[in-house]
C-alpha positions as CSV (number, residue, x, y, z in Angstrom):
1,M,119.8,105.0,77.9
2,N,121.6,108.2,79.1
3,C,123.9,110.3,77.1
4,R,127.6,109.5,77.2
5,P,129.5,112.3,78.9
6,G,131.9,114.1,76.5
7,C,130.3,112.6,73.4
8,A,128.3,115.3,71.6
9,A,128.0,113.2,68.4
10,C,124.4,114.2,68.1
11,C,125.5,117.9,68.3
12,I,128.1,117.4,65.5
13,A,127.0,114.8,62.9
14,P,123.4,115.9,62.1
15,S,122.4,119.0,60.1
16,I,119.8,121.2,61.8
17,S,117.5,122.9,59.3
18,S,115.7,125.1,61.8
19,P,117.2,128.4,63.0
20,L,119.0,128.4,66.3
21,P,120.6,131.3,68.2
22,G,123.5,132.6,66.2
23,L,122.7,130.4,63.2
24,P,119.6,131.7,61.4
25,Q,120.1,129.2,58.6
26,G,120.6,126.2,60.9
27,K,123.7,124.0,61.2
28,A,125.5,122.0,58.6
29,A,126.2,118.3,59.1
30,G,129.5,117.5,60.6
31,V,129.9,120.9,62.1
32,P,130.0,121.1,65.9
33,C,127.1,123.2,67.3
34,P,128.4,126.5,68.6
35,H,126.3,126.0,71.7
36,L,128.4,123.2,73.0
37,D,130.5,124.1,76.1
38,A,134.0,123.0,76.8
39,A,132.7,119.7,78.3
40,L,130.7,119.1,75.1
41,R,127.4,119.8,76.8
42,C,124.6,121.8,75.3
43,R,124.2,125.3,76.7
44,L,120.7,125.4,75.3
45,F,119.5,122.3,77.1
46,G,116.2,122.9,78.7
47,Q,115.7,126.3,77.2
48,A,113.0,127.4,74.7
49,Q,115.7,128.4,72.1
50,R,116.8,124.8,71.8
51,P,115.6,123.4,68.4
52,A,112.8,120.9,68.5
53,V,114.9,118.4,66.6
54,C,117.4,118.4,69.4
55,S,114.8,118.3,72.2
56,H,113.1,115.2,70.6
57,L,116.3,113.3,70.0
58,R,116.9,110.6,72.6
59,P,119.9,108.4,72.9
60,E,119.4,104.8,71.7
61,P,121.9,102.0,71.5
62,E,121.6,101.8,67.7
63,M,122.5,105.5,67.4
64,C,125.1,105.8,70.2
65,G,127.1,102.6,69.7
66,T,129.9,101.7,72.0
67,S,131.8,104.9,72.1
68,A,131.7,108.6,71.1
69,A,133.7,107.8,68.0
70,D,131.2,105.0,67.1
71,A,128.3,107.3,67.7
72,L,129.8,109.9,65.4
73,R,130.3,107.3,62.7
74,R,126.8,106.0,63.1
75,L,125.1,109.4,63.1
76,D,127.3,110.5,60.1
77,A,126.1,107.5,58.1
78,L,122.5,108.2,59.1
79,E,122.8,111.8,58.1
80,R,124.3,110.9,54.7
81,A,121.6,108.2,54.1
82,T,118.8,110.7,54.8
83,A,120.3,113.8,53.2
84,P,118.2,115.3,50.4
85,T,119.4,114.6,46.9
86,G,118.9,116.5,43.7
87,P,119.7,120.0,42.6
88,L,119.2,121.5,46.1
89,G,120.6,118.5,48.1
């Protein structure tokens, strides 16, 4: 499966705990990555600065759904289901 043009759900919904350029503490869930361009493409794609979690993420029908909005809902639900709980979560 290929990425859906103009989607960027995987660059918005998940949190990123590793540092990335301009965000030494990572990225919070639900916040668009600052490295998205106007067409919602990753400006770090193919570069060493791109976080490993992003490089290893591959589009799958279960994750991407039928539309960009569906993908955002699915990834948001997955993020909430896997978020740490407790005093630090």
